[in-house]
C-alpha positions in Angstrom: -150.5 98.3 -90.2 -152.1 101.9 -90.3 -153.7 103.3 -87.5 -157.1 104.0 -88.8 -157.6 101.0 -91.3 -159.4 97.9 -90.3 -157.2 94.7 -89.5 -158.1 91.5 -91.0 -158.2 88.7 -88.8 -158.4 84.8 -89.9 -158.6 81.8 -88.0 -159.3 77.8 -88.6 -162.3 76.6 -86.3 -162.1 72.8 -85.3 -164.9 70.4 -83.9 -164.3 71.4 -80.1 -164.4 75.1 -80.6 -167.3 76.9 -79.4 -169.8 78.5 -82.1 -169.1 82.0 -80.8 -166.4 83.9 -79.0 -165.1 87.4 -78.4 -162.2 88.9 -79.9 -159.7 90.9 -77.8 -156.6 93.0 -78.3 -154.0 92.6 -75.6 -150.7 94.3 -75.2 -148.8 92.7 -72.0 -145.6 94.8 -73.1 -147.1 98.3 -72.4 -147.0 99.7 -69.0 -149.9 99.1 -67.6 -150.9 96.1 -69.7 -153.7 96.9 -72.0 -156.8 94.9 -73.2 -159.3 96.1 -75.8 -162.7 94.2 -76.9 -162.7 94.3 -80.5 -165.6 92.0 -81.3 -168.3 90.1 -79.2 -170.3 87.3 -80.4 -168.1 86.5 -83.3 -169.4 83.5 -85.4 -166.7 81.0 -85.4 -167.7 79.4 -88.6 -166.9 82.6 -90.6 -163.3 82.1 -90.5 -162.1 85.8 -91.0 -163.3 88.9 -90.6 -162.1 92.9 -91.0 -161.9 94.5 -87.4 -162.6 98.2 -87.3 -160.3 100.3 -85.0 -161.2 101.1 -81.5 -162.8 104.8 -80.8 -159.4 106.1 -80.1 -157.9 104.4 -83.2 -155.1 101.8 -83.2 -152.1 102.5 -80.8 -148.9 102.2 -82.6 -146.7 99.7 -80.5 -145.1 96.3 -80.5 -146.2 93.6 -78.4 -149.9 93.0 -79.5 -151.6 89.9 -79.6 -155.3 89.2 -80.6 -157.0 86.8 -78.2 -160.3 84.7 -78.9 -162.1 84.5 -75.7 -165.2 82.5 -74.0 -166.4 82.8 -70.7 -163.8 84.8 -69.7 -160.7 82.0 -70.9 -158.5 82.4 -73.7 -159.3 80.0 -76.3 -156.5 80.9 -78.7 -154.0 83.7 -79.2 -152.5 84.9 -82.2 -148.5 85.5 -82.4 -147.3 89.0 -81.2 -147.4 91.8 -83.9 -146.6 95.5 -84.1 -148.9 98.4 -84.8 -147.2 101.3 -86.8 -147.8 104.7 -88.1 -148.5 104.5 -91.7 
């Protein structure tokens, strides 16, 4: 994944999911662990979106996950992935 390009994020909504959620990039393998809010009030019915990089760009490292969060609780979590330099 390039360090300055948007990343595509897709999901499948089920009937018990809230209508809106926040998207957080997390890396628990970094020291200290990091969390970066990527998007707020995401419309869950859309099923996908391109997420722009944070102001400092994507930091290359392994161990990232995208969390879908509502009221401080994790609703869903991606598998781990790496961000690499292009």
